[in-house]
C-alpha positions as CSV (number, residue, x, y, z in Angstrom):
1,M,-32.6,27.0,-90.1
2,A,-28.9,27.3,-89.3
3,T,-28.0,27.3,-85.7
4,V,-24.9,28.9,-84.0
5,A,-22.5,28.0,-81.3
6,L,-23.2,29.2,-77.8
7,R,-19.8,31.1,-77.8
8,S,-20.3,32.8,-81.1
9,S,-21.1,36.5,-81.3
10,Q,-24.7,35.8,-82.4
11,G,-25.1,33.2,-79.7
12,K,-23.8,35.5,-76.9
13,W,-26.2,38.3,-77.9
14,V,-29.2,35.9,-78.1
15,M,-28.3,34.9,-74.5
16,V,-27.8,38.4,-73.2
17,C,-31.2,39.6,-74.6
18,T,-33.2,36.6,-73.5
19,I,-31.6,36.7,-70.0
20,M,-32.3,40.4,-69.5
21,A,-35.9,40.2,-70.8
22,S,-36.6,37.2,-68.6
23,A,-35.0,38.8,-65.6
24,M,-37.3,41.8,-66.1
25,A,-40.3,39.5,-65.6
26,F,-38.7,37.5,-62.8
27,I,-37.7,40.6,-60.8
28,D,-41.3,41.7,-61.0
29,A,-42.6,38.3,-59.9
30,T,-40.2,37.6,-57.0
31,A,-40.3,41.2,-55.6
32,L,-44.1,41.3,-55.8
33,N,-44.5,38.4,-53.3
34,V,-42.3,40.3,-50.8
35,I,-44.2,43.7,-51.2
36,L,-47.7,42.2,-50.9
37,P,-48.0,43.4,-47.2
38,S,-47.2,46.9,-48.4
39,L,-49.7,46.7,-51.2
40,Q,-52.3,45.5,-48.8
41,K,-51.7,48.3,-46.4
42,N,-51.1,51.2,-48.9
43,L,-53.9,50.3,-51.4
44,K,-56.3,49.1,-48.7
45,A,-56.4,45.8,-50.5
46,S,-58.4,42.8,-49.0
47,G,-57.1,39.2,-49.1
48,P,-59.0,38.5,-52.3
49,D,-57.6,41.7,-53.8
50,L,-54.1,40.3,-53.2
51,F,-54.8,37.1,-55.1
52,W,-56.2,39.2,-58.0
53,I,-53.1,41.4,-58.0
54,L,-51.0,38.2,-58.3
55,N,-53.3,36.4,-60.7
56,A,-54.6,39.1,-63.0
57,Y,-51.3,39.0,-64.7
58,L,-51.4,35.2,-64.8
59,L,-54.9,35.3,-66.2
60,M,-53.8,37.0,-69.4
61,L,-50.6,35.1,-69.5
62,A,-52.2,31.7,-69.3
63,S,-54.9,32.8,-71.8
64,L,-52.6,34.1,-74.5
65,I,-49.3,32.4,-74.1
66,L,-50.0,29.7,-76.6
67,I,-50.9,32.3,-79.1
68,G,-47.6,34.2,-78.3
69,G,-45.5,31.1,-78.9
70,T,-47.3,30.3,-82.2
71,L,-47.1,33.8,-83.5
72,G,-43.3,33.8,-82.8
73,D,-42.8,30.6,-84.9
74,K,-44.9,32.0,-87.8
75,L,-44.2,35.7,-87.9
76,G,-40.7,35.9,-86.4
77,R,-39.6,35.1,-82.9
78,K,-37.6,38.3,-82.5
79,K,-40.4,40.5,-83.7
80,V,-43.0,39.0,-81.4
81,F,-40.5,39.0,-78.6
82,M,-39.9,42.7,-79.0
83,I,-43.6,43.6,-79.2
84,G,-44.1,41.6,-75.9
85,I,-41.3,43.5,-74.2
86,F,-42.8,46.9,-75.3
87,I,-46.3,46.0,-74.0
88,F,-44.8,44.7,-70.8
89,I,-43.0,48.1,-70.3
90,L,-46.2,50.0,-70.8
91,G,-48.0,47.8,-68.4
92,S,-45.3,48.2,-65.8
93,V,-45.4,52.0,-66.0
94,A,-49.2,52.0,-65.6
95,C,-48.9,49.6,-62.6
96,G,-46.4,52.0,-60.9
97,F,-48.8,54.9,-61.1
98,S,-51.8,52.9,-59.8
99,S,-53.8,54.7,-57.1
100,G,-55.9,51.7,-55.9
101,A,-56.1,47.9,-55.9
102,T,-58.6,47.8,-58.7
103,M,-56.5,50.0,-61.0
104,L,-53.4,47.9,-60.2
105,I,-55.3,44.7,-61.1
106,I,-56.4,46.2,-64.5
107,F,-52.8,47.3,-65.4
108,R,-51.5,43.9,-64.4
109,L,-53.7,42.5,-67.2
110,I,-51.7,44.6,-69.6
111,Q,-48.5,43.3,-68.2
112,G,-49.9,39.8,-68.8
113,I,-50.5,40.5,-72.5
114,G,-46.9,41.6,-72.9
115,G,-45.7,38.6,-70.9
116,A,-47.6,36.2,-73.2
117,L,-45.7,37.4,-76.2
118,M,-42.4,37.9,-74.4
119,I,-41.9,34.8,-72.2
120,P,-42.2,32.0,-74.8
121,G,-40.1,34.0,-77.2
122,S,-37.2,33.9,-74.8
123,L,-36.7,30.1,-74.7
124,S,-37.8,29.8,-78.3
125,L,-35.0,32.1,-79.5
126,I,-32.5,30.0,-77.6
127,S,-33.8,26.7,-78.9
128,S,-34.0,27.9,-82.5
129,S,-30.6,29.7,-82.5
130,I,-28.2,27.6,-80.4
131,N,-27.1,24.2,-81.8
132,E,-28.6,21.1,-80.4
133,K,-25.5,19.8,-78.6
134,E,-25.2,22.9,-76.5
135,R,-28.9,23.6,-76.0
136,G,-29.1,22.1,-72.5
137,K,-26.0,24.1,-71.5
138,A,-27.5,27.3,-73.0
139,I,-30.8,26.8,-71.1
140,G,-28.8,26.1,-67.9
141,T,-26.8,29.3,-68.5
142,W,-30.1,31.1,-69.0
143,S,-31.5,29.6,-65.8
144,A,-28.4,30.5,-63.8
145,A,-28.0,34.0,-65.2
146,T,-31.6,35.0,-64.9
147,T,-31.5,33.8,-61.3
148,L,-28.3,35.8,-60.7
149,V,-29.8,38.9,-62.2
150,T,-33.0,38.5,-60.2
151,M,-31.4,37.4,-56.9
152,G,-31.8,40.9,-55.7
153,G,-35.5,41.0,-56.5
154,P,-36.8,39.9,-53.0
155,A,-34.2,42.0,-51.2
156,L,-34.8,45.0,-53.4
157,G,-38.6,44.6,-53.1
158,G,-38.3,44.4,-49.3
159,A,-36.0,47.4,-49.1
160,L,-38.2,49.6,-51.3
161,A,-41.4,48.4,-49.5
162,D,-40.0,49.2,-46.1
163,A,-39.0,52.7,-47.4
164,G,-42.5,53.2,-48.9
165,L,-41.2,53.0,-52.5
166,W,-42.9,49.8,-53.6
167,R,-44.0,51.5,-56.9
168,Y,-40.4,51.4,-58.1
169,I,-40.6,47.6,-58.4
170,F,-42.6,48.3,-61.5
171,F,-40.6,51.3,-62.8
172,I,-37.4,49.3,-62.8
173,N,-38.7,47.3,-65.8
174,V,-38.5,50.4,-68.0
175,P,-34.7,50.8,-68.3
176,I,-34.1,47.0,-68.5
177,G,-36.7,46.7,-71.3
178,L,-35.4,49.6,-73.3
179,I,-31.9,48.3,-73.2
180,V,-33.1,44.8,-74.4
181,L,-35.0,46.4,-77.3
182,F,-32.0,48.3,-78.4
183,F,-29.7,45.2,-78.4
184,L,-32.4,43.1,-80.1
185,T,-32.7,45.6,-82.9
186,S,-29.0,46.0,-83.5
187,K,-27.4,42.7,-82.6
188,V,-29.8,39.8,-83.0
189,S,-31.0,38.3,-86.3
190,E,-34.7,37.4,-86.9
191,S,-35.6,33.7,-86.4
192,K,-38.7,32.2,-88.0
193,E,-39.8,29.2,-90.0
194,E,-39.8,30.1,-93.6
195,T,-41.5,26.9,-94.5
196,A,-44.2,27.4,-91.9
197,H,-47.8,27.8,-93.2
198,T,-48.5,31.5,-93.6
199,G,-52.0,31.1,-92.2
200,L,-52.9,31.6,-88.6
201,D,-55.2,29.3,-86.7
202,F,-57.7,32.1,-85.7
203,Y,-60.5,29.8,-84.5
204,G,-58.1,27.8,-82.5
205,A,-56.6,31.0,-81.0
206,I,-59.9,32.4,-80.0
207,T,-61.1,29.2,-78.5
208,I,-58.0,28.5,-76.4
209,A,-57.9,32.0,-75.2
210,A,-61.6,31.9,-74.2
211,G,-61.2,28.5,-72.6
212,L,-58.1,29.3,-70.5
213,A,-59.5,32.8,-69.5
214,M,-62.8,31.2,-68.3
215,L,-61.0,28.4,-66.5
216,T,-58.6,30.8,-64.8
217,F,-61.4,33.3,-63.9
218,G,-63.5,30.5,-62.4
219,F,-60.6,29.4,-60.2
220,L,-59.9,32.9,-59.1
221,R,-63.5,33.5,-58.0
222,L,-63.6,30.4,-55.9
223,P,-62.3,32.0,-52.7
224,A,-64.9,34.8,-52.8
225,V,-68.1,33.1,-54.0
226,G,-67.6,29.3,-53.5
227,F,-67.9,26.5,-56.0
228,I,-71.7,26.5,-56.3
229,H,-71.9,29.8,-58.0
230,L,-72.2,30.8,-61.7
231,Q,-69.0,32.9,-61.6
232,S,-66.9,29.9,-60.4
233,F,-68.7,26.7,-61.5
234,G,-70.2,28.3,-64.6
235,S,-66.8,29.7,-65.7
236,I,-64.9,26.5,-65.0
237,A,-67.5,24.4,-66.9
238,G,-67.5,26.9,-69.8
239,G,-63.7,26.8,-69.9
240,I,-63.7,23.0,-70.1
241,V,-66.2,23.1,-73.0
242,F,-64.0,25.6,-74.9
243,L,-61.0,23.4,-74.3
244,F,-62.7,20.4,-75.8
245,A,-63.8,22.6,-78.7
246,F,-60.2,23.7,-79.1
247,I,-59.1,20.0,-79.3
248,G,-61.7,19.4,-82.0
249,I,-60.6,22.4,-84.0
250,E,-56.9,21.5,-83.8
251,R,-57.7,17.9,-84.9
252,K,-59.2,19.2,-88.1
253,S,-57.0,22.3,-88.8
254,S,-54.6,22.1,-91.7
255,H,-52.2,24.5,-89.7
256,P,-53.0,24.0,-86.0
257,M,-51.5,26.4,-83.5
258,M,-50.9,23.4,-81.1
259,P,-50.3,20.2,-83.0
260,L,-52.0,17.4,-80.9
261,S,-49.1,15.1,-82.0
262,L,-47.0,16.9,-79.4
263,F,-48.8,15.0,-76.7
264,S,-48.1,11.6,-78.3
265,N,-44.6,12.1,-77.0
266,L,-44.3,10.7,-73.5
267,I,-41.4,13.1,-72.7
268,F,-43.5,16.2,-73.7
269,S,-46.7,15.0,-71.9
270,G,-44.8,13.9,-68.8
271,T,-42.7,17.0,-68.4
272,N,-45.8,19.1,-68.7
273,L,-47.6,17.1,-66.0
274,L,-44.4,17.4,-63.9
275,T,-44.4,21.2,-64.5
276,F,-48.1,21.5,-63.4
277,F,-47.6,19.8,-60.0
278,L,-44.2,21.3,-59.3
279,Y,-45.2,24.9,-60.0
280,A,-48.4,24.6,-58.2
281,G,-46.4,23.7,-55.1
282,L,-43.7,26.3,-55.7
283,G,-46.2,29.2,-56.2
284,T,-48.3,28.4,-53.2
285,G,-45.3,27.7,-51.0
286,M,-43.4,30.9,-51.9
287,L,-46.6,33.0,-51.3
288,F,-47.4,31.6,-47.9
289,I,-43.8,31.7,-46.7
290,S,-43.7,35.4,-47.4
291,L,-47.0,36.2,-45.8
292,N,-46.1,34.1,-42.7
293,M,-42.7,35.8,-42.3
294,V,-43.9,39.4,-42.5
295,Q,-47.5,39.3,-41.2
296,V,-47.2,36.7,-38.4
297,Q,-43.5,36.2,-37.5
298,G,-42.6,39.9,-37.5
299,Y,-39.9,40.0,-40.2
300,T,-39.4,43.2,-42.1
301,Q,-40.0,43.0,-45.8
302,L,-36.3,43.4,-46.4
303,E,-35.5,40.5,-44.0
304,S,-38.1,38.4,-45.7
305,G,-36.5,39.1,-49.1
306,L,-33.0,38.2,-47.8
307,T,-34.1,34.9,-46.4
308,F,-34.5,33.5,-49.9
309,L,-30.8,34.0,-50.7
310,P,-29.9,30.3,-50.0
311,F,-32.5,29.3,-52.6
312,T,-31.0,31.8,-55.1
313,F,-27.5,30.7,-54.3
314,F,-28.2,27.1,-55.4
315,M,-30.0,28.2,-58.5
316,V,-27.0,30.2,-59.6
317,I,-24.4,27.6,-58.8
318,N,-26.3,24.4,-59.9
319,A,-28.6,25.3,-62.8
320,R,-25.9,25.6,-65.5
321,Y,-24.1,22.5,-64.2
322,A,-27.3,20.5,-64.0
323,G,-28.1,21.6,-67.6
324,S,-24.7,20.4,-68.9
325,L,-25.1,17.1,-67.1
326,A,-28.6,16.6,-68.4
327,D,-27.1,17.0,-72.0
328,K,-24.6,14.2,-71.2
329,Y,-26.6,11.8,-69.1
330,G,-30.2,12.6,-69.8
331,P,-32.7,14.6,-67.7
332,R,-34.4,11.6,-65.9
333,I,-32.4,11.4,-62.7
334,F,-32.6,15.2,-62.2
335,L,-36.3,15.3,-62.8
336,I,-36.9,12.6,-60.2
337,S,-34.6,13.8,-57.5
338,G,-35.0,17.6,-57.9
339,P,-38.8,17.7,-57.3
340,F,-38.5,15.1,-54.6
341,L,-36.0,17.3,-52.7
342,A,-38.1,20.4,-53.4
343,G,-41.1,18.6,-51.9
344,T,-39.0,17.6,-48.9
345,G,-38.0,21.3,-48.4
346,L,-41.6,22.4,-48.4
347,L,-42.5,19.6,-45.9
348,L,-39.8,20.8,-43.5
349,L,-41.2,24.4,-43.8
350,S,-44.7,23.1,-43.0
351,F,-43.7,22.3,-39.4
352,I,-42.8,25.9,-38.4
353,G,-44.9,27.4,-35.7
354,Q,-44.7,30.7,-33.9
355,T,-41.1,32.0,-33.7
356,S,-39.3,34.9,-32.2
357,G,-38.8,36.5,-35.6
358,A,-35.8,36.9,-37.8
359,S,-33.5,35.8,-34.9
360,D,-34.9,32.3,-35.2
361,Y,-34.5,32.1,-39.0
362,W,-31.5,29.7,-38.9
363,T,-33.3,27.1,-36.9
364,S,-36.8,27.6,-38.5
365,F,-37.0,28.6,-42.1
366,F,-33.4,28.1,-43.2
367,P,-33.2,24.3,-43.4
368,G,-36.4,24.0,-45.4
369,I,-35.4,26.8,-47.8
370,L,-32.0,25.2,-48.2
371,V,-33.4,21.8,-49.3
372,F,-36.2,23.4,-51.3
373,G,-33.7,25.6,-53.3
374,F,-31.3,22.7,-53.9
375,G,-34.1,20.6,-55.3
376,M,-35.4,23.4,-57.6
377,S,-31.8,24.1,-58.8
378,L,-31.5,20.4,-60.0
379,T,-34.9,20.7,-61.8
380,V,-35.3,23.9,-63.8
381,A,-32.7,23.6,-66.6
382,P,-33.1,19.8,-67.2
383,L,-36.9,20.3,-67.2
384,T,-36.8,23.1,-69.8
385,A,-34.2,21.2,-71.9
386,A,-36.4,18.1,-71.8
387,V,-39.5,20.0,-73.0
388,M,-37.7,21.9,-75.7
389,G,-35.7,18.8,-76.8
390,S,-38.8,16.7,-77.3
391,V,-39.8,18.8,-80.4
392,S,-38.1,20.0,-83.5
393,D,-36.8,23.6,-83.8
394,N,-39.9,24.4,-86.0
395,L,-42.2,23.8,-83.0
396,S,-39.9,25.4,-80.3
397,G,-42.2,28.5,-79.8
398,T,-45.3,26.3,-79.5
399,A,-43.6,23.9,-77.0
400,S,-42.4,26.8,-74.9
401,G,-45.8,28.4,-75.0
402,V,-47.5,25.2,-73.9
403,N,-45.1,24.6,-71.0
404,N,-45.2,28.2,-69.8
405,A,-49.0,28.1,-70.0
406,V,-49.0,24.9,-67.9
407,S,-46.8,26.5,-65.2
408,R,-48.9,29.7,-65.1
409,I,-52.2,27.7,-65.0
410,A,-50.7,25.7,-62.2
411,G,-49.9,28.8,-60.2
412,V,-53.4,30.2,-60.7
413,F,-55.0,26.9,-59.8
414,A,-52.9,26.6,-56.7
415,N,-53.3,30.2,-55.5
416,A,-57.1,30.2,-56.1
417,V,-57.9,26.7,-54.8
418,L,-55.4,26.6,-51.9
419,G,-56.1,30.2,-51.1
420,S,-59.7,29.3,-50.7
421,V,-58.7,26.3,-48.6
422,A,-56.5,28.5,-46.4
423,V,-59.4,30.9,-45.7
424,L,-61.6,28.0,-44.7
425,L,-58.9,26.5,-42.5
426,F,-58.2,29.9,-40.9
427,S,-61.9,30.3,-40.2
428,A,-62.2,26.9,-38.6
429,A,-59.1,27.4,-36.5
430,L,-60.5,30.8,-35.3
431,Q,-63.8,29.2,-34.3
432,K,-61.8,26.7,-32.2
433,E,-59.6,29.4,-30.7
434,I,-62.4,31.7,-29.6
435,K,-64.9,28.9,-28.7
436,T,-64.3,29.2,-25.0
437,D,-64.0,33.0,-24.8
438,T,-66.9,35.1,-23.5
439,F,-67.7,36.8,-26.9
440,D,-71.3,36.9,-28.0
441,L,-72.4,35.4,-31.4
442,Q,-72.2,38.7,-33.3
443,Q,-68.7,39.4,-31.9
444,K,-67.5,36.0,-32.9
445,Q,-68.9,36.5,-36.5
446,T,-67.1,39.8,-36.7
447,I,-63.8,38.2,-35.5
448,I,-64.1,35.3,-38.0
449,A,-65.0,37.6,-40.9
450,Q,-61.4,38.9,-40.8
451,A,-60.2,35.4,-41.9
452,A,-60.5,36.6,-45.6
453,N,-57.5,38.8,-45.0
454,L,-55.4,35.9,-43.8
455,G,-52.2,37.1,-42.1
456,N,-53.3,40.7,-42.3
457,A,-56.4,40.0,-40.2
458,S,-56.8,42.9,-37.7
459,V,-58.7,43.3,-34.5
460,P,-62.2,44.8,-35.3
461,E,-63.3,47.9,-33.5
462,G,-65.3,47.8,-30.3
463,F,-63.1,45.4,-28.3
464,T,-61.2,46.2,-25.1
465,L,-57.4,46.1,-25.0
466,T,-57.4,42.7,-23.2
467,E,-59.9,41.3,-25.7
468,G,-57.9,42.7,-28.6
469,Q,-54.7,40.9,-27.4
470,K,-56.7,37.6,-27.2
471,I,-58.1,38.1,-30.7
472,K,-54.6,38.9,-32.1
473,K,-53.2,35.8,-30.5
474,A,-56.1,33.8,-32.0
475,Y,-55.4,35.3,-35.5
476,Q,-51.7,34.3,-35.3
477,A,-52.5,30.8,-34.2
478,G,-55.2,30.4,-36.8
479,F,-53.0,31.6,-39.6
480,I,-50.1,29.3,-38.6
481,N,-52.5,26.4,-38.5
482,S,-53.7,27.0,-42.0
483,Y,-50.0,27.7,-43.2
484,N,-48.9,24.3,-41.8
485,V,-51.6,22.5,-43.8
486,I,-51.1,24.4,-47.0
487,M,-47.4,23.8,-47.0
488,K,-47.9,20.1,-46.5
489,I,-50.2,20.1,-49.5
490,S,-47.5,22.0,-51.5
491,A,-45.0,19.3,-50.4
492,V,-47.3,16.5,-51.8
493,L,-47.5,18.4,-55.1
494,G,-43.7,18.4,-55.2
495,Y,-43.6,14.6,-54.6
496,T,-46.3,14.1,-57.3
497,A,-44.1,16.0,-59.8
498,S,-41.2,13.6,-58.9
499,L,-43.6,10.6,-59.5
500,M,-44.5,12.0,-63.0
501,A,-40.8,11.9,-63.9
502,L,-40.4,8.4,-62.6
503,I,-43.3,7.3,-64.8
504,F,-42.9,9.2,-68.0
505,I,-39.2,10.3,-68.5
506,R,-36.9,7.9,-70.2
507,K,-33.3,8.4,-71.4
508,K,-34.2,7.8,-75.0
509,A,-37.2,9.7,-76.4
510,T,-38.8,10.5,-79.7
511,K,-38.8,14.0,-81.1
512,I,-41.9,15.4,-82.6
513,T,-41.6,17.2,-86.0
514,P,-44.1,19.4,-87.8
515,D,-45.1,16.7,-90.2
516,N,-46.0,14.5,-87.2
517,K,-43.1,12.1,-87.8
518,Q,-41.1,11.0,-84.8
519,S,-37.3,10.6,-84.7
520,L,-35.2,9.1,-82.0
521,S,-33.1,11.4,-79.8
522,A,-31.1,11.0,-76.6
């Protein structure tokens, strides 16, 4: 398939459409973290409900994203991309009209279906349309521009939440999505592999969707029911069985949706391991920073959103430049140093205790966010370019789908497992805080039961004003204790991602092609 120059008319429209569509999803994600306290209050959502609101979308995304990438390669990347955008718009409208936490969770599932078709199509269109020498620069441009477009997400989310207008975070997707659909229809040519096998790997698609869905569901149920329960242990075990079955199907299939030869490439395998650890730390860190700021430190939701501007600034300034340098010198140095710095930023953030609020931001959260943002800005474009550059254009949608699935599964895994750990740590800290107080056993159990709500834990009824103040202080101390530990774990995940790059990434790598042959590439 012929590719075009980044500065050509076709190249520019591909970039505009993929940037706007990706920004639609990123605005939704970044703003959602900031408005969680409003959702919890207005929809009367519990702590577990919050994790489901975040992860219901990721459940469908992780389950179907491989199918979305493969469908784009076979049926047409633009066509599948547009279908995904349309479904995402419908899901967003439904989310905006939700009247309760359960309804919002259901409609987030619809958003996830759209995202599974839309997200891999974005990078796949870039990789299949832009010539190879400019691909890293194109992906860096995409990273910088999507960050620039979405830099207002947290601030916008905070402002709308403070004004009681959190629903408009979902409604804003509608005009963006419609504009992208118009430009895709009129300005962008279709991209698909004419030589690809016309058949679809239905058995593989069903098996991987079932496996990822069960695995994700099992992790999500961990905080509520524990590991020794059919809903968690049974789902995780069932998911693993389906994944092994998927591997067997792909090995025998004449037209597999995920050629296993992809993983014979150390670059592809290593970058996906790096992605898993990095995005597990990123997702958990961002969530707990937002909850800590608003629910414990006393920041408004607007102030919480604005505090991430240093992170955004580095992403805008550095991402495109890092992508160009990765084209020239290779991605290895960036994929070692970037995650290491991101982990260091998370480690700095883990030492924050009780502060006086936003007035202490510059001496508390700012240094960690600065280092964290700088590390991520060195990583994103080289990482994506390394993944997409390790396969031929024919497999770009599949490669993008695999890498996006890994990043989403990492987020679900981290939110579910570390969310459960945070509740246990919070409960243990509360027991220690109230151990010497004069509460009877039943009162102590009532106080500790609020740990499931994490930073939104509220003083139960039936206590005096003096007792309530003691309990509130215990809640703050207990949450900060659990926050400190979770952020240190997130930092270790960042360092582990750096180690994966050190082990697996080399300047010279082989490129996987559809006929399983390998060719040397820089």
